[in-house]
N, CA, C and O atoms as CSV, one atom per row, in Angstrom:
chain,resi,resn,atom,element,x,y,z
A,1,MET,N,N,-28.242,51.404,-20.110
A,1,MET,CA,C,-29.214,52.109,-20.814
A,1,MET,C,C,-29.849,52.804,-19.476
A,1,MET,O,O,-30.715,52.101,-18.956
A,2,PRO,N,N,-29.639,53.809,-18.943
A,2,PRO,CA,C,-29.773,54.486,-17.948
A,2,PRO,C,C,-31.267,54.898,-18.027
A,2,PRO,O,O,-31.843,55.145,-16.968
A,3,SER,N,N,-31.873,54.983,-19.092
A,3,SER,CA,C,-33.486,55.355,-19.065
A,3,SER,C,C,-34.244,54.424,-19.114
A,3,SER,O,O,-35.434,54.595,-19.379
A,4,VAL,N,N,-33.628,53.012,-18.823
A,4,VAL,CA,C,-34.588,51.946,-18.962
A,4,VAL,C,C,-34.684,51.484,-17.593
A,4,VAL,O,O,-33.612,51.104,-17.122
A,5,PRO,N,N,-35.781,51.415,-16.771
A,5,PRO,CA,C,-36.041,51.064,-15.318
A,5,PRO,C,C,-35.494,49.669,-15.263
A,5,PRO,O,O,-35.443,48.910,-16.232
A,6,THR,N,N,-35.079,49.390,-14.017
A,6,THR,CA,C,-34.596,48.033,-13.774
A,6,THR,C,C,-36.180,47.099,-13.673
A,6,THR,O,O,-37.275,47.600,-13.929
A,7,LEU,N,N,-35.971,45.785,-13.277
A,7,LEU,CA,C,-37.228,45.108,-12.785
A,7,LEU,C,C,-37.543,45.876,-11.668
A,7,LEU,O,O,-38.512,46.634,-11.714
A,8,ASP,N,N,-36.775,45.769,-10.554
A,8,ASP,CA,C,-37.558,46.340,-9.146
A,8,ASP,C,C,-37.891,47.605,-9.205
A,8,ASP,O,O,-38.426,48.070,-8.199
A,9,GLU,N,N,-37.660,48.541,-10.437
A,9,GLU,CA,C,-37.873,50.001,-10.357
A,9,GLU,C,C,-39.484,49.912,-11.204
A,9,GLU,O,O,-40.358,50.779,-11.206
A,10,SER,N,N,-39.494,48.967,-11.682
A,10,SER,CA,C,-40.634,48.782,-12.801
A,10,SER,C,C,-41.659,48.103,-11.731
A,10,SER,O,O,-42.796,48.029,-12.196
A,11,GLY,N,N,-41.534,47.611,-10.464
A,11,GLY,CA,C,-42.430,47.021,-9.430
A,11,GLY,C,C,-42.484,45.504,-9.702
A,11,GLY,O,O,-43.430,44.819,-9.315
A,12,LEU,N,N,-41.433,45.005,-10.384
A,12,LEU,CA,C,-41.236,43.216,-10.379
A,12,LEU,C,C,-40.089,43.255,-9.614
A,12,LEU,O,O,-38.985,43.573,-10.056
A,13,VAL,N,N,-40.406,42.832,-8.095
A,13,VAL,CA,C,-39.226,42.997,-7.565
A,13,VAL,C,C,-38.875,41.501,-7.259
A,13,VAL,O,O,-39.701,40.617,-7.481
A,14,ARG,N,N,-37.442,41.194,-6.664
A,14,ARG,CA,C,-37.101,39.887,-6.656
A,14,ARG,C,C,-37.076,38.993,-7.855
A,14,ARG,O,O,-37.246,37.778,-7.750
A,15,PHE,N,N,-36.825,39.705,-9.197
A,15,PHE,CA,C,-36.792,38.893,-10.440
A,15,PHE,C,C,-35.427,39.263,-10.637
A,15,PHE,O,O,-35.193,40.467,-10.748
A,16,ASP,N,N,-34.362,38.344,-10.708
A,16,ASP,CA,C,-32.893,38.560,-10.905
A,16,ASP,C,C,-32.449,38.249,-12.468
A,16,ASP,O,O,-31.931,37.144,-12.630
A,17,ARG,N,N,-32.559,38.920,-13.406
A,17,ARG,CA,C,-32.340,38.453,-14.888
A,17,ARG,C,C,-30.916,38.680,-15.295
A,17,ARG,O,O,-30.473,39.822,-15.416
A,18,SER,N,N,-30.279,37.735,-15.484
A,18,SER,CA,C,-28.748,38.221,-16.185
A,18,SER,C,C,-28.767,36.992,-17.421
A,18,SER,O,O,-29.292,35.879,-17.448
A,19,GLY,N,N,-28.199,37.514,-18.105
A,19,GLY,CA,C,-27.686,36.517,-19.581
A,19,GLY,C,C,-26.529,35.667,-19.219
A,19,GLY,O,O,-25.672,35.863,-18.357
A,20,TRP,N,N,-26.683,34.628,-20.093
A,20,TRP,CA,C,-25.571,33.708,-19.724
A,20,TRP,C,C,-25.775,32.882,-21.195
A,20,TRP,O,O,-26.793,32.825,-21.884
A,21,TYR,N,N,-24.217,32.156,-21.474
A,21,TYR,CA,C,-23.849,31.238,-22.583
A,21,TYR,C,C,-23.569,30.116,-22.082
A,21,TYR,O,O,-23.088,29.999,-20.955
A,22,GLY,N,N,-23.875,28.995,-22.974
A,22,GLY,CA,C,-23.784,27.668,-22.745
A,22,GLY,C,C,-23.737,26.854,-23.752
A,22,GLY,O,O,-24.263,27.239,-24.796
A,23,VAL,N,N,-23.092,25.504,-23.710
A,23,VAL,CA,C,-23.148,24.725,-24.655
A,23,VAL,C,C,-24.283,23.536,-24.546
A,23,VAL,O,O,-24.277,22.897,-23.494
A,24,LEU,N,N,-25.156,23.225,-25.444
A,24,LEU,CA,C,-26.215,22.282,-25.216
A,24,LEU,C,C,-25.763,20.996,-26.198
A,24,LEU,O,O,-25.080,21.037,-27.221
A,25,ALA,N,N,-26.192,20.195,-25.739
A,25,ALA,CA,C,-25.876,18.797,-26.566
A,25,ALA,C,C,-27.410,18.180,-26.723
A,25,ALA,O,O,-28.338,18.553,-26.005
A,26,PRO,N,N,-27.546,17.120,-27.830
A,26,PRO,CA,C,-28.712,16.471,-27.818
A,26,PRO,C,C,-29.416,15.614,-26.560
A,26,PRO,O,O,-28.742,15.110,-25.662
A,27,ALA,N,N,-30.552,15.548,-26.618
A,27,ALA,CA,C,-31.237,14.894,-25.409
A,27,ALA,C,C,-30.340,13.395,-25.457
A,27,ALA,O,O,-29.584,13.112,-26.386
A,28,GLY,N,N,-30.540,12.692,-24.510
A,28,GLY,CA,C,-29.702,11.448,-24.665
A,28,GLY,C,C,-28.388,11.218,-24.947
A,28,GLY,O,O,-28.009,10.070,-25.179
A,29,LEU,N,N,-27.429,12.404,-24.963
A,29,LEU,CA,C,-26.120,11.843,-25.284
A,29,LEU,C,C,-25.582,11.143,-24.064
A,29,LEU,O,O,-25.790,11.574,-22.929
A,30,PRO,N,N,-24.993,10.220,-24.280
A,30,PRO,CA,C,-24.398,9.520,-23.271
A,30,PRO,C,C,-23.619,10.237,-22.257
A,30,PRO,O,O,-22.961,11.227,-22.576
A,31,LYS,N,N,-23.659,9.728,-20.866
A,31,LYS,CA,C,-23.204,10.620,-19.867
A,31,LYS,C,C,-21.672,10.801,-20.012
A,31,LYS,O,O,-21.070,11.834,-19.718
A,32,ASP,N,N,-21.074,9.581,-20.540
A,32,ASP,CA,C,-19.531,9.722,-20.211
A,32,ASP,C,C,-19.222,10.839,-21.579
A,32,ASP,O,O,-18.420,11.743,-21.344
A,33,ILE,N,N,-19.722,10.789,-22.700
A,33,ILE,CA,C,-19.516,11.747,-23.786
A,33,ILE,C,C,-19.848,13.302,-23.029
A,33,ILE,O,O,-19.090,14.265,-23.137
A,34,THR,N,N,-20.842,13.308,-22.434
A,34,THR,CA,C,-21.407,14.758,-22.135
A,34,THR,C,C,-20.305,15.114,-20.648
A,34,THR,O,O,-20.239,16.260,-20.204
A,35,SER,N,N,-19.661,14.169,-20.141
A,35,SER,CA,C,-18.820,14.460,-19.146
A,35,SER,C,C,-17.407,15.069,-19.686
A,35,SER,O,O,-16.826,16.069,-19.264
A,36,ARG,N,N,-16.975,14.098,-20.844
A,36,ARG,CA,C,-15.893,14.505,-21.596
A,36,ARG,C,C,-15.828,15.764,-22.409
A,36,ARG,O,O,-14.770,16.353,-22.629
A,37,LEU,N,N,-16.988,16.147,-22.840
A,37,LEU,CA,C,-17.134,17.378,-23.643
A,37,LEU,C,C,-17.068,18.514,-22.400
A,37,LEU,O,O,-16.137,19.319,-22.384
A,38,ASN,N,N,-18.158,18.534,-21.313
A,38,ASN,CA,C,-17.949,19.396,-20.389
A,38,ASN,C,C,-16.500,19.669,-19.787
A,38,ASN,O,O,-16.182,20.830,-19.528
A,39,ALA,N,N,-15.754,18.782,-19.596
A,39,ALA,CA,C,-14.316,18.855,-19.057
A,39,ALA,C,C,-13.545,19.491,-20.086
A,39,ALA,O,O,-12.684,20.268,-19.674
A,40,ALA,N,N,-13.671,19.315,-21.586
A,40,ALA,CA,C,-12.556,19.864,-22.572
A,40,ALA,C,C,-13.044,21.506,-22.449
A,40,ALA,O,O,-12.192,22.389,-22.347
A,41,ILE,N,N,-14.391,21.788,-22.470
A,41,ILE,CA,C,-14.965,23.096,-22.289
A,41,ILE,C,C,-14.634,23.798,-21.579
A,41,ILE,O,O,-14.142,24.898,-21.829
A,42,ALA,N,N,-14.855,23.259,-20.389
A,42,ALA,CA,C,-14.192,24.020,-18.908
A,42,ALA,C,C,-12.618,24.176,-18.771
A,42,ALA,O,O,-12.111,24.909,-17.922
A,43,LYS,N,N,-11.883,23.416,-19.689
A,43,LYS,CA,C,-10.530,23.341,-19.813
A,43,LYS,C,C,-10.291,24.868,-20.477
A,43,LYS,O,O,-9.696,25.819,-19.969
A,44,VAL,N,N,-10.875,24.790,-21.626
A,44,VAL,CA,C,-10.427,26.015,-22.371
A,44,VAL,C,C,-11.173,27.288,-21.849
A,44,VAL,O,O,-10.668,28.409,-21.900
A,45,VAL,N,N,-12.211,27.068,-21.426
A,45,VAL,CA,C,-12.906,28.498,-20.669
A,45,VAL,C,C,-12.002,28.980,-19.546
A,45,VAL,O,O,-11.799,30.191,-19.463
A,46,ASN,N,N,-11.510,28.252,-18.782
A,46,ASN,CA,C,-10.634,28.569,-17.717
A,46,ASN,C,C,-9.153,28.671,-17.845
A,46,ASN,O,O,-8.246,28.694,-17.014
A,47,THR,N,N,-9.185,28.716,-18.951
A,47,THR,CA,C,-7.657,29.438,-19.379
A,47,THR,C,C,-7.534,30.927,-19.195
A,47,THR,O,O,-8.473,31.692,-19.416
A,48,ARG,N,N,-6.467,31.274,-18.825
A,48,ARG,CA,C,-6.139,32.952,-18.533
A,48,ARG,C,C,-6.495,33.428,-20.250
A,48,ARG,O,O,-7.342,34.312,-20.384
A,49,GLU,N,N,-6.002,32.979,-21.224
A,49,GLU,CA,C,-6.469,33.810,-22.461
A,49,GLU,C,C,-7.953,33.851,-22.855
A,49,GLU,O,O,-8.453,34.746,-23.536
A,50,MET,N,N,-8.580,32.827,-22.375
A,50,MET,CA,C,-10.164,32.892,-22.356
A,50,MET,C,C,-10.864,34.085,-21.467
A,50,MET,O,O,-11.634,34.954,-21.876
A,51,LYS,N,N,-10.375,33.876,-20.132
A,51,LYS,CA,C,-10.710,34.687,-19.394
A,51,LYS,C,C,-10.710,36.276,-19.548
A,51,LYS,O,O,-11.539,37.143,-19.272
A,52,GLU,N,N,-9.215,36.297,-20.198
A,52,GLU,CA,C,-8.961,37.980,-20.606
A,52,GLU,C,C,-9.894,38.244,-21.912
A,52,GLU,O,O,-10.327,39.357,-22.213
A,53,SER,N,N,-10.100,37.224,-22.533
A,53,SER,CA,C,-11.069,37.794,-23.662
A,53,SER,C,C,-12.531,38.050,-23.459
A,53,SER,O,O,-13.196,38.868,-24.093
A,54,PHE,N,N,-12.943,37.291,-22.539
A,54,PHE,CA,C,-14.489,37.383,-22.004
A,54,PHE,C,C,-14.257,38.827,-21.249
A,54,PHE,O,O,-14.939,39.794,-21.590
A,55,ALA,N,N,-13.421,38.920,-20.371
A,55,ALA,CA,C,-13.452,40.065,-19.619
A,55,ALA,C,C,-13.495,41.854,-20.427
A,55,ALA,O,O,-13.986,42.912,-20.032
A,56,LYS,N,N,-12.812,41.520,-21.541
A,56,LYS,CA,C,-12.832,42.825,-22.364
A,56,LYS,C,C,-14.117,42.923,-22.809
A,56,LYS,O,O,-14.481,44.087,-22.974
A,57,LEU,N,N,-15.026,41.969,-23.089
A,57,LEU,CA,C,-16.319,42.061,-23.280
A,57,LEU,C,C,-17.248,42.161,-22.101
A,57,LEU,O,O,-18.466,42.071,-22.255
A,58,SER,N,N,-16.714,42.339,-20.977
A,58,SER,CA,C,-17.397,42.468,-19.602
A,58,SER,C,C,-18.299,40.990,-19.277
A,58,SER,O,O,-19.445,41.008,-18.829
A,59,LEU,N,N,-17.739,40.071,-19.512
A,59,LEU,CA,C,-18.516,38.925,-19.298
A,59,LEU,C,C,-17.099,38.332,-18.228
A,59,LEU,O,O,-15.904,38.603,-18.112
A,60,GLU,N,N,-18.143,37.335,-17.556
A,60,GLU,CA,C,-17.295,36.687,-16.509
A,60,GLU,C,C,-17.408,35.246,-16.930
A,60,GLU,O,O,-18.570,34.950,-17.211
A,61,THR,N,N,-16.424,34.130,-17.072
A,61,THR,CA,C,-16.468,33.199,-17.209
A,61,THR,C,C,-16.749,32.339,-16.019
A,61,THR,O,O,-16.099,32.526,-14.991
A,62,GLN,N,N,-17.776,31.300,-16.085
A,62,GLN,CA,C,-18.100,30.632,-15.031
A,62,GLN,C,C,-18.485,28.950,-15.475
A,62,GLN,O,O,-19.572,28.692,-15.992
A,63,THR,N,N,-17.762,28.199,-15.284
A,63,THR,CA,C,-18.047,26.545,-15.589
A,63,THR,C,C,-18.908,25.887,-14.369
A,63,THR,O,O,-18.871,26.262,-13.197
A,64,THR,N,N,-19.572,24.987,-14.822
A,64,THR,CA,C,-20.652,23.974,-14.067
A,64,THR,C,C,-20.394,22.681,-14.445
A,64,THR,O,O,-19.484,22.417,-15.232
A,65,THR,N,N,-21.277,21.655,-13.845
A,65,THR,CA,C,-21.396,20.543,-14.184
A,65,THR,C,C,-22.610,20.895,-14.887
A,65,THR,O,O,-23.287,21.923,-14.891
A,66,PRO,N,N,-22.770,19.220,-15.781
A,66,PRO,CA,C,-23.969,19.453,-16.536
A,66,PRO,C,C,-25.310,19.428,-15.838
A,66,PRO,O,O,-26.367,19.760,-16.374
A,67,GLU,N,N,-25.181,19.031,-14.677
A,67,GLU,CA,C,-26.367,19.017,-13.945
A,67,GLU,C,C,-26.805,20.329,-13.049
A,67,GLU,O,O,-27.966,20.637,-12.780
A,68,GLN,N,N,-25.739,20.958,-12.689
A,68,GLN,CA,C,-25.842,22.368,-12.563
A,68,GLN,C,C,-26.249,23.296,-13.556
A,68,GLN,O,O,-26.759,24.358,-13.197
A,69,PHE,N,N,-26.098,23.045,-14.716
A,69,PHE,CA,C,-26.222,23.862,-16.310
A,69,PHE,C,C,-27.939,23.439,-16.368
A,69,PHE,O,O,-28.788,24.197,-16.837
A,70,ALA,N,N,-28.193,22.273,-15.876
A,70,ALA,CA,C,-29.806,21.733,-16.461
A,70,ALA,C,C,-30.695,22.443,-15.239
A,70,ALA,O,O,-31.799,22.945,-15.452
A,71,ALA,N,N,-30.102,22.416,-14.024
A,71,ALA,CA,C,-30.697,23.432,-13.264
A,71,ALA,C,C,-31.015,24.780,-13.331
A,71,ALA,O,O,-32.157,25.205,-13.157
A,72,LEU,N,N,-30.064,25.457,-13.573
A,72,LEU,CA,C,-29.918,26.772,-13.955
A,72,LEU,C,C,-31.238,27.090,-15.077
A,72,LEU,O,O,-32.070,27.997,-15.084
A,73,ILE,N,N,-31.072,26.197,-15.784
A,73,ILE,CA,C,-32.255,26.262,-17.221
A,73,ILE,C,C,-33.595,26.375,-16.757
A,73,ILE,O,O,-34.465,27.188,-17.068
A,74,GLN,N,N,-33.619,25.141,-15.727
A,74,GLN,CA,C,-34.990,24.848,-15.403
A,74,GLN,C,C,-35.504,26.062,-14.244
A,74,GLN,O,O,-36.689,26.374,-14.130
A,75,ARG,N,N,-34.525,26.603,-13.517
A,75,ARG,CA,C,-34.629,27.889,-12.851
A,75,ARG,C,C,-35.252,28.944,-13.706
A,75,ARG,O,O,-36.457,29.178,-13.618
A,76,ASP,N,N,-34.488,29.573,-14.511
A,76,ASP,CA,C,-34.769,30.321,-15.724
A,76,ASP,C,C,-36.041,30.108,-16.340
A,76,ASP,O,O,-36.754,31.094,-16.529
A,77,VAL,N,N,-36.412,29.040,-16.662
A,77,VAL,CA,C,-37.630,28.750,-17.567
A,77,VAL,C,C,-38.784,28.996,-16.503
A,77,VAL,O,O,-39.867,29.429,-16.894
A,78,ALA,N,N,-38.565,28.728,-15.189
A,78,ALA,CA,C,-39.666,28.734,-14.233
A,78,ALA,C,C,-40.025,30.304,-13.931
A,78,ALA,O,O,-41.156,30.778,-13.815
A,79,GLU,N,N,-38.561,31.105,-13.817
A,79,GLU,CA,C,-38.684,32.538,-13.468
A,79,GLU,C,C,-39.297,33.327,-14.256
A,79,GLU,O,O,-39.987,34.286,-13.910
A,80,ASN,N,N,-38.969,32.789,-15.879
A,80,ASN,CA,C,-39.299,33.437,-16.685
A,80,ASN,C,C,-41.295,33.219,-17.203
A,80,ASN,O,O,-42.059,33.920,-17.866
A,81,ALA,N,N,-41.419,32.162,-16.617
A,81,ALA,CA,C,-42.818,31.860,-16.789
A,81,ALA,C,C,-43.964,32.731,-15.914
A,81,ALA,O,O,-45.135,33.006,-16.177
A,82,LYS,N,N,-43.080,33.054,-14.715
A,82,LYS,CA,C,-43.634,33.958,-13.353
A,82,LYS,C,C,-43.802,35.029,-13.876
A,82,LYS,O,O,-44.910,35.566,-13.852
A,83,LEU,N,N,-42.707,35.604,-14.490
A,83,LEU,CA,C,-42.567,37.187,-15.146
A,83,LEU,C,C,-43.601,37.362,-16.356
A,83,LEU,O,O,-44.247,38.378,-16.610
A,84,ILE,N,N,-43.613,36.074,-17.084
A,84,ILE,CA,C,-44.534,36.464,-18.418
A,84,ILE,C,C,-45.937,36.587,-18.099
A,84,ILE,O,O,-46.720,37.367,-18.640
A,85,LYS,N,N,-46.266,35.544,-16.938
A,85,LYS,CA,C,-47.755,35.678,-16.202
A,85,LYS,C,C,-47.931,36.944,-15.482
A,85,LYS,O,O,-49.070,37.406,-15.415
A,86,LEU,N,N,-47.009,37.529,-14.966
A,86,LEU,CA,C,-47.419,38.745,-13.936
A,86,LEU,C,C,-47.499,40.197,-14.739
A,86,LEU,O,O,-48.100,41.193,-14.337
A,87,ILE,N,N,-46.771,40.078,-15.931
A,87,ILE,CA,C,-47.116,41.189,-16.909
A,87,ILE,C,C,-47.943,41.086,-18.031
A,87,ILE,O,O,-48.139,41.878,-18.953
A,88,GLY,N,N,-48.446,39.852,-17.769
A,88,GLY,CA,C,-49.642,39.600,-18.687
A,88,GLY,C,C,-49.288,39.297,-20.456
A,88,GLY,O,O,-50.190,39.263,-21.293
A,89,ALA,N,N,-47.890,39.106,-20.776
A,89,ALA,CA,C,-47.377,39.095,-21.902
A,89,ALA,C,C,-48.242,37.664,-22.801
A,89,ALA,O,O,-48.548,36.566,-22.336
A,90,THR,N,N,-48.394,38.048,-23.798
A,90,THR,CA,C,-48.920,36.900,-25.074
A,90,THR,C,C,-48.103,36.764,-25.967
A,90,THR,O,O,-47.077,37.435,-26.086
A,91,GLY,N,N,-48.462,35.895,-26.679
A,91,GLY,CA,C,-47.642,35.458,-27.921
A,91,GLY,C,C,-48.406,36.342,-29.102
A,91,GLY,O,O,-47.994,36.298,-30.261
A,92,LYS,N,N,-49.450,37.077,-28.753
A,92,LYS,CA,C,-50.093,37.735,-30.073
A,92,LYS,C,C,-49.449,38.764,-30.405
A,92,LYS,O,O,-49.788,39.412,-31.395
């Protein structure tokens, strides 16, 4: 969207927004099940076929640990809260 300014161009510098996809499970899922599920998903996502399929959609594959993914979500929530406050957005 060439006519839409970036966050930097809009005066909101140092905000890095990017989209991501992930798999979430219910809170309190036992760690061994979380680990097995994460390993199975990573195995599929890291296949040549999946990487090629994602690349056709201009998407990059990246797998993380459940802890890294939780940290990413927490960082994004905090950054989005700052951005919302800065621009004065409300739910109205």
